[in-house]
C-alpha positions in Angstrom: -168.1 104.2 78.9 -164.4 103.3 78.5 -164.3 104.8 75.0 -165.5 108.2 76.4 -162.9 108.1 79.1 -160.2 107.2 76.6 -161.3 110.1 74.3 -161.2 112.6 77.2 -157.7 111.3 78.2 -156.5 111.7 74.6 -158.0 115.1 74.2 -156.4 116.2 77.5 -153.0 114.8 76.3 -153.3 116.6 73.0 -154.2 119.9 74.7 -151.2 119.6 77.0 -148.9 118.8 74.1 -150.2 121.8 72.2 -149.8 124.0 75.2 -146.2 122.8 75.6 -145.4 123.4 72.0 -146.9 126.9 72.2 -144.9 127.6 75.3 -141.7 126.8 73.5 -142.6 129.1 70.6 -141.4 132.1 72.6 -138.0 133.9 72.6 -137.5 133.0 76.3 -134.6 130.5 76.7 -131.0 130.0 75.8 -129.9 130.6 72.2 -126.8 130.0 70.2 -126.1 133.0 68.1 -124.8 132.6 64.5 -123.1 135.5 62.7 -125.1 136.3 59.6 -122.0 137.2 57.7 -119.4 134.6 58.7 -122.0 131.9 59.6 -119.8 131.2 62.7 -121.3 130.3 66.1 -120.5 133.3 68.3 -122.2 133.1 71.7 -125.0 131.9 73.9 -127.6 134.5 74.8 -130.2 133.9 77.5 -133.5 135.7 76.9 -135.6 136.1 80.1 -139.0 137.7 80.8 -139.9 139.9 83.7 -143.4 141.5 83.8 -144.0 140.8 80.1 -140.7 142.4 79.0 -137.9 140.4 77.5 -134.2 141.1 77.9 -131.2 139.1 76.7 -127.8 138.7 78.2 -124.6 137.1 76.7 -124.0 134.1 78.9 -121.1 132.5 77.0 -118.6 133.5 74.3 -117.7 130.5 72.1 -114.4 131.8 70.8 -111.8 131.3 73.6 -109.8 134.2 72.3 -112.7 136.6 72.9 -113.4 135.9 76.6 -112.0 139.3 77.8 -113.5 141.4 75.0 -114.8 144.8 76.1 -117.4 146.9 74.2 -115.0 149.6 73.2 -117.3 150.9 70.4 -120.4 151.2 72.7 -121.4 154.8 73.3 -123.8 154.2 76.3 -123.2 152.9 79.8 -121.9 149.7 78.3 -118.8 151.4 76.9 -115.6 149.5 77.8 -117.7 146.9 79.8 -117.1 143.2 79.3 -119.2 141.7 76.5 -119.5 138.5 78.5 -122.5 139.0 80.8 -123.6 142.1 78.9 -127.4 142.7 78.3 -127.8 143.2 74.6 -131.6 142.8 74.2 -133.8 145.2 76.1 -137.4 146.3 76.3 -138.9 143.7 73.9 -142.7 142.9 74.3 -145.1 140.5 72.6 -146.9 142.2 69.7 -150.5 141.1 70.4 -151.5 141.2 66.7 -148.4 139.5 65.3 -146.4 136.2 65.9 -143.4 138.2 67.0 -142.0 140.3 69.9 -140.7 143.8 69.2 -140.6 147.4 70.6 -137.1 147.0 72.1 -133.5 147.2 71.1 -130.5 144.9 70.4 -126.9 145.9 70.7 -124.2 144.6 68.3 -121.1 144.7 70.6 -118.9 144.4 67.5 -119.8 147.8 66.2 -121.4 149.4 69.3 -124.6 150.1 67.4 -128.1 149.7 68.8 -130.9 148.6 66.6 -134.7 148.3 66.9 -135.3 144.5 67.2 -138.0 142.0 66.2 -137.8 138.4 67.6 -139.8 135.8 65.7 -139.8 132.1 66.9 -139.8 129.7 64.0 -139.8 125.9 63.6 -142.0 125.5 66.7 -139.6 127.5 68.8 -136.4 125.6 67.7 -135.0 128.7 66.0 -135.4 132.4 66.5 -135.3 135.0 63.7 -133.6 138.1 65.1 -134.1 141.2 62.9 -132.3 144.4 63.7 -133.5 147.6 62.1 -132.1 151.0 61.4 -134.7 153.0 59.5 -135.9 150.9 56.5 -132.8 148.8 56.6 -132.5 145.5 58.5 -130.3 142.5 59.1 -131.5 139.0 60.0 -129.8 136.4 62.1 -131.2 132.9 62.9 -130.4 131.8 66.5 -130.7 128.1 67.5 -132.4 127.1 70.7 -130.0 125.4 73.2 -132.6 125.1 76.0 
């Protein structure tokens, strides 16, 4: 009788651990961005979900000299707005047939360009592959989970 109870408790614990690991394997959270060209840490971006749609906002700029940077190269409503606090990821949804989220856009405030985006959690949700597309061309960045 005790062995059965112990097996059920173990099975429940394993199921909870698996669910927790799966829950972390989403883009939702706080991420440290790493520039794919310079390999420098640039910012913290918080990705949040509302009604199944993800958006990401710059929460912190890591270079003290860039705190007052404005998006002077942006061409939409974000033109000349502060980069700190700016929403740079919009309209991203879980692709039901793939291990990634896509369908939205990401803004590069450095050049003002907006790209189609694909977000793919990796390493059990510890890192996030961020791929920005223009036509057949793309760039990847790997962001690191902060929380």
